[in-house]
C-alpha positions, 0 to 999 in steps of 0.5 A: 800181756793182757791186763785186767782189773780183778774186783773180789767181792767181800774183804781183800784176802791177804797174800798167804805165803809159806815155805818147806821145812829146812833143807840140806846144805846147798852146795852153792850156797858159797857161789855168788848171788846165793845165800849161805845154808840155813838162812832164807831170802829176804822177804821170806816168812816162816810157815804159817806166817802171812804177808798181810795187805798188799806186797811191799813196793818192789816185792816180786811174788813168785808162785812156784812148783814145790819141787824147785824149793831149794832153788828158789829160795837159796839160789835165784831168789837171792841172787834176784835180789843181789843183782836188781835190788829187788825182793824176791817172796816166794811160794811153793806148792803143787803146780795144780794146787797153786792154779786152782788157788789161782783161779779161785782168787785164793792166792795172788801172785805175780810169776807162776812157775809151772813143772807141767806146761799143760797147767797153764792150759787150766788158766788161759782162756775167758772161760778159765778167767784169762789169767795166762796168755803166755808162757815159756817153757825153760827147763826140764828134769827127769822123774827118778826114785829117791831112796833114804841112806838109812832104808834097808831097801836102798841096797835092794834097789841097786840089784833088783828091778825098781817095780819088784822093790816097790812091792815088797812088804813093809817098804814105805813109799812117798809121792805127790797128789795126782790131782794136785801136782803134775809130779803125781800124776807122772807116778801114776803114769809110770806104774801104768806104762811099767804094767804094760811094758813089763807085763805086769797086770795090777801093778799100779794098785799093788805099788800105790793102792788107792790114788789118794793113799793117805799113807804115801801121799804128801805136799811136794814141798814136805816129801823131801824132808820126810825122805831125809828123816827117815820116814820113808824109804822110797820117794819118786822125785825129779832128778833136780831135787835128788842132785841138788840134795844129795839123796840117792837115786834110781835113774828110770831106764829109758821105755818108762822115762817121764819128766818134768817140763818147768813153764814160767809165766805172768799172772794178768792180775800182777801187782808188780808186772814190771818186777815180774818181768825183771824176774823172768829175766834174770831167771832165763839169763846167763845168771839164772841159767847158771844157778839152775845148772848148779842146782841139777836142772837141765835149762832147755833153749826157752820156747814161747807158748800161747800169744808170742805178742804178749811177752814183755819186750825185757823178756823178749830181749832175753829170749833173743840173746839165748837162741 
């Protein structure tokens, strides 16, 4: 693994951590290695708080795609803590947003989990700071349209084409920022693709308005809560989110299907690279894959991108066992 010492000018920046709003009860909360509903994993903090200075010994700081909040905070994090006596500490956000913060030295972490493998390319190479030299693709989840149970548009989505419902007056749509999050990019790509396939010129603008439309664009880690509270009628999510939280969802037809590809890596300036390797070994091992399945995430055979020789031995042994 590529190791370098990064010197920051001025005062050291604290590692800042936030969590998403309270989520629905975890269907697998009673399973071994998970935490009970309404609680957070050890080492987490409430929104807006920070972890001053460097991480505590043994803490593994995991920066992860916001679509995995429930899985990470209620299953993988507590499971890792229980299995290894480690201390998971997570930060959720849009994958591009996190990558930009890492590149700008505004946020530090040990592990980075993205919802799009191309985000790793933005962190690789000397020109990008060489933050990433390898990554492992380990899971996928298709893009779906989630609906609020209280929405008057929910019934229409069962009988009418989804693109017609999304163009109806008064429908409140939620999505993520395409500049900060792969899911937001896929949402725009979905509408563009549907416009071509169904011969509907102008569909993207009719449904989404401007790309940065403030009436629709929300942080990834807040979108689920807004739909569940009835502030939105419809939202664009990954299937792992809607399955995990029992949100009614419409699957998109095969000709327009798009989805996330989740990757994991260790950042080159990780304060706890050994702990990071243990966390990834747990994530990719039988315990982690079982929890992914319970939370509706499709675990795939792990594949390495970048430099395979830089992957730590502890992780390679898990990969070999998974083949």
